C-alpha positions as CSV (number, residue, x, y, z in Angstrom):
1,X,-112.5,8.7,-17.3
2,X,-111.2,9.0,-20.8
3,X,-111.3,12.5,-22.6
4,X,-114.2,13.2,-24.4
5,X,-114.3,13.5,-28.2
6,X,-111.9,16.0,-29.5
7,X,-112.5,19.4,-31.8
8,X,-113.4,18.6,-35.3
9,X,-111.0,20.7,-37.0
10,X,-108.7,23.3,-35.8
11,X,-108.9,26.0,-33.1
12,X,-107.5,29.4,-33.2
13,X,-107.7,29.8,-29.3
14,X,-107.7,27.0,-26.5
15,X,-108.6,27.9,-22.9
16,X,-107.3,25.4,-20.4
17,X,-109.3,25.3,-17.1
18,X,-108.6,23.0,-13.8
19,X,-112.2,22.7,-13.3
20,X,-115.3,23.4,-15.4
21,X,-116.0,27.0,-14.4
22,X,-112.4,28.3,-14.2
23,X,-112.4,29.8,-17.8
24,X,-115.6,31.2,-17.1
25,X,-114.2,33.0,-14.1
26,X,-111.1,34.3,-15.5
27,X,-111.4,34.9,-19.3
28,X,-115.4,34.3,-20.0
29,X,-115.8,38.0,-21.4
30,X,-112.6,37.3,-23.7
31,X,-113.8,34.1,-24.8
32,X,-117.3,35.4,-25.4
33,X,-115.7,38.4,-27.7
34,X,-113.5,36.2,-29.6
35,X,-116.4,34.0,-30.4
36,X,-118.6,36.9,-31.3
37,X,-116.1,37.9,-33.8
38,X,-116.3,34.4,-35.6
39,X,-113.1,33.2,-34.2
40,X,-112.9,29.3,-33.3
41,X,-112.6,29.4,-29.8
42,X,-112.5,26.1,-27.7
43,X,-112.2,25.1,-23.8
44,X,-110.6,21.9,-22.4
45,X,-111.6,21.3,-18.5
46,X,-108.7,19.0,-17.1
47,X,-110.9,17.4,-14.5
48,X,-114.4,16.8,-13.8
49,X,-114.5,18.8,-10.6
50,X,-115.3,15.5,-8.5
51,X,-114.2,17.0,-5.3
52,X,-116.3,19.9,-5.1
53,X,-118.7,20.5,-2.2
54,X,-121.8,20.8,-4.4
55,X,-122.6,19.3,-7.8
56,X,-121.9,15.7,-9.1
57,X,-119.5,15.5,-11.8
58,X,-122.5,14.8,-14.2
59,X,-124.3,17.9,-13.2
60,X,-121.2,19.7,-13.9
61,X,-120.8,18.5,-17.2
62,X,-124.3,19.5,-18.2
63,X,-123.7,23.0,-16.7
64,X,-120.3,23.2,-18.6
65,X,-122.3,22.7,-22.0
66,X,-124.9,25.4,-21.0
67,X,-121.9,27.7,-20.1
68,X,-120.3,26.8,-23.8
69,X,-123.5,27.8,-25.5
70,X,-123.9,31.2,-23.6
71,X,-120.2,32.1,-24.7
72,X,-120.7,30.7,-28.3
73,X,-117.8,28.1,-28.1
74,X,-117.0,25.9,-30.9
75,X,-115.9,23.2,-28.8
76,X,-115.6,22.2,-25.1
77,X,-114.1,19.0,-23.8
78,X,-113.0,17.3,-20.4
79,X,-109.7,15.4,-20.0
80,X,-111.3,13.3,-17.2
81,X,-108.1,13.5,-15.3
82,X,-108.0,12.9,-11.5
83,X,-108.6,16.4,-9.3
84,X,-106.1,14.9,-6.9
85,X,-103.2,14.4,-6.9
86,X,-102.0,17.2,-9.3
87,X,-98.9,16.3,-11.1
88,X,-98.1,17.4,-14.6
89,X,-96.9,13.7,-15.8
90,X,-100.5,12.2,-16.4
91,X,-101.6,15.0,-18.4
92,X,-98.6,16.0,-20.4
93,X,-99.1,13.6,-23.3
94,X,-103.0,14.1,-23.4
95,X,-102.7,17.9,-23.7
96,X,-99.8,17.6,-26.2
97,X,-101.7,15.2,-28.6
98,X,-104.9,18.0,-28.1
99,X,-102.5,20.9,-29.1
100,X,-101.4,18.8,-32.2
101,X,-104.6,17.9,-33.1
102,X,-106.2,21.3,-32.8
103,X,-103.3,23.4,-33.3
104,X,-104.4,26.5,-31.5
105,X,-102.5,29.8,-32.1
106,X,-103.0,31.3,-28.6
107,X,-103.6,29.2,-25.2
108,X,-105.2,30.6,-22.2
109,X,-104.5,28.9,-19.0
110,X,-104.8,29.5,-15.1
111,X,-102.0,32.0,-13.7
112,X,-99.4,29.5,-12.3
113,X,-98.8,31.5,-9.2
114,X,-102.5,31.0,-8.2
115,X,-103.0,29.9,-4.6
116,X,-105.4,27.3,-5.5
117,X,-102.8,24.4,-5.9
118,X,-105.2,22.8,-8.8
119,X,-105.2,25.9,-10.7
120,X,-101.5,26.4,-10.6
121,X,-101.2,23.0,-12.0
122,X,-103.1,23.6,-14.8
123,X,-101.2,26.6,-15.7
124,X,-97.7,24.8,-15.1
125,X,-99.1,21.9,-17.2
126,X,-100.2,23.9,-20.3
127,X,-96.7,25.6,-20.3
128,X,-94.9,22.4,-20.3
129,X,-97.1,20.7,-23.0
130,X,-96.5,23.7,-25.1
131,X,-93.0,23.2,-25.2
132,X,-93.2,19.9,-25.6
133,X,-95.7,19.8,-28.4
134,X,-93.1,21.7,-30.6
135,X,-90.6,19.2,-30.3
136,X,-89.9,17.3,-33.5
137,X,-88.3,14.0,-31.1
138,X,-90.9,14.0,-28.5
139,X,-93.9,12.0,-28.7
140,X,-93.6,11.0,-32.4
141,X,-97.1,8.9,-32.0
142,X,-98.8,12.2,-30.7
143,X,-99.2,13.9,-33.9
144,X,-97.3,16.3,-36.0
145,X,-95.3,18.9,-33.9
146,X,-97.0,22.3,-33.2
147,X,-96.4,24.8,-30.6
148,X,-98.9,27.5,-29.9
149,X,-97.5,30.9,-30.8
150,X,-98.5,32.5,-27.5
151,X,-99.6,31.2,-24.0
152,X,-101.3,33.9,-21.7
153,X,-102.6,33.1,-18.2
154,X,-105.6,34.2,-16.7
155,X,-106.6,34.6,-13.2
156,X,-109.1,32.5,-11.1
157,X,-108.1,33.4,-7.5
158,X,-104.4,34.6,-7.4
159,X,-103.5,37.4,-9.3
160,X,-100.5,39.7,-10.2
161,X,-99.9,42.7,-12.1
162,X,-101.5,41.8,-15.6
163,X,-99.2,42.1,-18.7
164,X,-102.3,43.2,-20.7
165,X,-105.9,43.9,-20.1
166,X,-108.9,43.1,-22.7
167,X,-111.8,45.3,-22.6
168,X,-114.8,43.0,-21.9
169,X,-117.4,45.4,-21.3
170,X,-119.6,44.6,-24.4
171,X,-119.6,40.8,-23.6
172,X,-119.9,41.1,-20.1
173,X,-123.6,39.9,-19.9
174,X,-122.5,36.7,-21.6
175,X,-119.8,35.9,-19.0
176,X,-122.6,36.5,-16.4
177,X,-124.8,34.2,-18.1
178,X,-122.0,31.5,-18.5
179,X,-121.1,31.7,-14.7
180,X,-124.9,31.6,-13.9
181,X,-124.9,28.3,-15.9
182,X,-122.7,26.6,-13.3
183,X,-125.8,26.9,-10.8
184,X,-124.4,24.1,-8.4
185,X,-121.4,26.1,-7.6
186,X,-122.7,29.5,-7.4
187,X,-126.2,29.2,-6.2
188,X,-127.2,27.9,-2.9
189,X,-130.1,25.8,-2.9
190,X,-131.8,23.4,-0.2
191,X,-129.7,20.7,0.9
192,X,-126.4,22.2,-0.7
193,X,-123.3,23.0,1.6
194,X,-122.4,26.6,2.3
195,X,-119.4,27.6,0.5
196,X,-117.5,30.5,-0.5
197,X,-118.7,30.1,-3.9
198,X,-122.3,30.0,-3.4
199,X,-122.3,32.5,-0.9
200,X,-121.7,35.1,-3.4
201,X,-118.4,36.3,-2.3
202,X,-116.6,34.9,-5.2
203,X,-118.9,36.1,-7.9
204,X,-118.5,39.6,-6.1
205,X,-114.9,39.3,-6.3
206,X,-114.7,38.2,-9.9
207,X,-116.8,41.4,-10.8
208,X,-114.8,43.7,-8.5
209,X,-111.4,42.7,-9.8
210,X,-112.9,43.0,-13.5
211,X,-114.3,46.3,-12.6
212,X,-110.8,47.2,-11.3
213,X,-108.9,46.0,-14.3
214,X,-111.7,48.1,-16.6
215,X,-110.7,51.0,-14.7
216,X,-106.9,50.7,-15.1
217,X,-107.8,51.1,-19.1
218,X,-110.5,53.3,-18.7
219,X,-113.5,51.1,-19.5
220,X,-116.3,49.3,-17.5
221,X,-115.1,45.9,-17.6
222,X,-111.6,44.1,-18.3
223,X,-110.1,40.9,-17.8
224,X,-106.3,40.5,-17.1
225,X,-103.9,38.3,-18.6
226,X,-100.2,37.6,-17.6
227,X,-97.5,36.4,-19.8
228,X,-94.1,34.9,-18.8
229,X,-92.7,36.1,-22.1
230,X,-92.7,39.5,-23.8
231,X,-95.9,40.1,-25.6
232,X,-94.7,40.8,-29.3
233,X,-96.6,42.9,-31.6
234,X,-95.5,44.2,-35.2
235,X,-96.5,47.8,-35.1
236,X,-98.1,50.0,-32.6
237,X,-101.7,49.3,-33.8
238,X,-102.7,48.3,-30.5
239,X,-103.2,52.0,-29.7
240,X,-107.2,52.9,-29.4
241,X,-108.8,53.9,-32.7
242,X,-109.0,57.9,-33.1
243,X,-112.9,57.5,-32.0
244,X,-111.9,55.5,-29.1
245,X,-109.1,58.0,-27.5
246,X,-109.0,58.5,-24.2
247,X,-108.1,62.0,-22.2
């Protein structure tokens, strides 16, 4: 299946996901918070999730569109890559073209150490495409070179000590609503196959992790991000505002 239509205009933040619900699981609060600030945010799902135990690709596309509305995304697309085999090769040119077309400043992608090979593949693919997208002598037919300034990895299943944690407490209901939009995956219905996802176990794990990350920074909910590179800042303005200082 060819990729759905690309975004109209540039995006400031682009999240890459292996499956249509990964971005919501790992970074739904971050995406909702950015969109609420008027930042142009998009999600590119690499596959249609055709190997999932429940839900057809068509159903999952409808659910992804509903979740995008819940998060306030400016754009959501699907690359239509096969869910297996997972290899960087077939998707690199496509993703380079997307990076060069929408020219994001920040890219979010799954943690490459995730135990699910599809999630790890998506994280590696984003890193490879980001590097190649900035090379003037590579893919000169794929658009003008552009390398996103920052690549940050969110957690779907696997996790490690995060490089930074984002307070998503104010936007957590939007994350819950976006996850609920993926009903074929997270809700058991008559005729559906019982899975870890629709048993409620995964959503409990996600919320527990978000509460844990939140507790690490003294808030209700947080989403962790990992970076393979140092996260550069220009000053110490990342300190809490005076009114938000914590003992």
